[in-house]
VOPAGU-2260 file (C-alpha; in pm, 1 decimal, decimal comma):
REM VOPAGU-2260
SITE   aa  ch    i         X         Y         Z
SITE  MET   A    0    4229,5     362,7   -2393,1
SITE  THR   A    1    4085,0     476,8   -2060,1
SITE  GLN   A    2    3779,8     322,3   -1907,0
SITE  ASN   A    3    3497,8     535,9   -1774,8
SITE  TYR   A    4    3329,7     354,9   -1491,6
SITE  LYS   A    5    3177,6     447,0   -1161,2
SITE  PRO   A    6    3333,1     283,5    -854,8
SITE  ALA   A    7    3115,8      39,0    -663,4
SITE  TYR   A    8    2883,2     183,7    -404,2
SITE  PRO   A    9    3012,7     144,1     -47,5
SITE  PRO   A   10    2869,1    -152,1     145,7
SITE  GLU   A   11    2735,2      88,0     410,9
SITE  LEU   A   12    2525,6     270,8     149,3
SITE  ARG   A   13    2394,0     -56,6      10,7
SITE  GLN   A   14    2293,4    -176,2     356,2
SITE  GLN   A   15    2127,0     155,8     437,0
SITE  MET   A   16    1922,4     143,3     115,1
SITE  VAL   A   17    1809,7    -213,4     187,9
SITE  GLU   A   18    1707,1    -117,2     542,1
SITE  LEU   A   19    1511,3     185,6     419,0
SITE  VAL   A   20    1327,1     -21,2     158,3
SITE  ALA   A   21    1248,8    -278,7     428,6
SITE  LEU   A   22    1092,9       5,6     628,9
SITE  GLY   A   23     870,2      89,8     333,6
SITE  LYS   A   24    1061,5     354,4     138,9
SITE  CYS   A   25    1032,2     360,0    -240,4
SITE  PRO   A   26    1355,2     274,2    -430,8
SITE  LYS   A   27    1291,1     548,1    -687,7
SITE  GLN   A   28    1257,8     811,8    -415,0
SITE  LEU   A   29    1571,9     685,1    -242,5
SITE  SER   A   30    1761,8     698,7    -570,4
SITE  LYS   A   31    1673,3    1066,2    -605,5
SITE  GLU   A   32    1773,6    1139,8    -244,8
SITE  PHE   A   33    2102,9     949,2    -239,5
SITE  GLY   A   34    2214,4     967,8    -603,3
SITE  CYS   A   35    2231,6     599,6    -686,7
SITE  HIS   A   36    2029,3     427,4    -956,9
SITE  TYR   A   37    1701,9     271,3    -848,4
SITE  THR   A   38    1776,9     -57,4   -1026,6
SITE  SER   A   39    2087,8     -88,2    -809,8
SITE  ILE   A   40    1869,2     -52,2    -499,8
SITE  GLN   A   41    1627,3    -312,5    -636,0
SITE  THR   A   42    1915,9    -551,4    -701,2
SITE  TRP   A   43    2052,5    -507,9    -348,3
SITE  CYS   A   44    1707,4    -566,8    -200,8
SITE  ARG   A   45    1651,7    -882,4    -405,5
SITE  ALA   A   46    1991,8   -1013,0    -296,5
SITE  ALA   A   47    1901,3    -944,2      67,5
SITE  GLY   A   48    1555,8   -1100,7      30,0
SITE  VAL   A   49    1375,6    -773,7     100,8
SITE  PRO   A   50    1046,2    -738,5     -88,2
SITE  ILE   A   51     992,0    -415,9    -281,9
SITE  ARG   A   52     644,6    -267,4    -265,8
SITE  SER   A   53     503,1     -38,4    -530,2
SITE  SER   A   54     463,1     334,3    -462,4
SITE  GLN   A   55      85,0     292,5    -453,8
SITE  ALA   A   56     105,5      15,2    -193,2
SITE  ILE   A   57     336,1     228,0      20,8
SITE  ALA   A   58     101,3     527,9      -0,9
SITE  PHE   A   59    -200,4     312,9      86,6
SITE  ALA   A   60     -23,2     154,5     383,0
SITE  ALA   A   61      77,4     497,5     512,2
SITE  THR   A   62    -273,2     643,8     487,5
SITE  SER   A   63    -450,8     338,0     626,4
SITE  SER   A   64    -221,2     313,8     930,0
SITE  VAL   A   65    -263,0     683,6    1011,7
SITE  ALA   A   66    -641,0     655,4     988,7
SITE  SER   A   67    -646,6     391,5    1264,4
SITE  LEU   A   68    -451,5     609,6    1510,0
SITE  SER   A   69    -605,0     806,4    1792,6
SITE  ALA   A   70    -577,1    1186,5    1789,3
SITE  ASN   A   71    -289,1    1177,7    2040,9
SITE  GLU   A   72    -103,6     911,4    1845,1
SITE  ARG   A   73    -152,1    1102,5    1520,3
SITE  GLN   A   74     -14,1    1419,9    1681,3
SITE  GLU   A   75     285,0    1232,1    1819,7
SITE  LEU   A   76     348,8    1075,8    1478,3
SITE  LEU   A   77     347,6    1417,7    1311,7
SITE  GLU   A   78     590,4    1556,9    1569,9
SITE  LEU   A   79     823,9    1259,9    1528,5
SITE  ARG   A   80     819,9    1296,7    1150,5
SITE  LYS   A   81     914,5    1664,1    1186,4
SITE  LYS   A   82    1201,5    1572,9    1419,8
SITE  LEU   A   83    1318,6    1303,3    1179,1
SITE  LYS   A   84    1326,0    1549,1     889,3
SITE  ARG   A   85    1533,1    1792,0    1096,7
SITE  VAL   A   86    1778,6    1517,5    1189,3
SITE  GLU   A   87    1803,1    1402,2     826,6
SITE  MET   A   88    1878,4    1758,4     715,7
SITE  GLU   A   89    2173,1    1784,1     958,4
């Protein structure tokens, strides 16, 4: 009989997911982007001691931090986000 199993995720991918969650990314969103299951990401984060925030907490933190920025800082943040998206697409 043959076994159907998926090989383990590479350590580099695991570390990247943990770092992104530590920066405030949502595990469910990352699972959609990178094709790994969100419970795997949660497990890796727990093992690394990285707290996982809910989607609502992440959204609130993002909106509250932007509200406290000056107009110049807000503009710079928007430009940097656009650059980051371009780099991620490459």
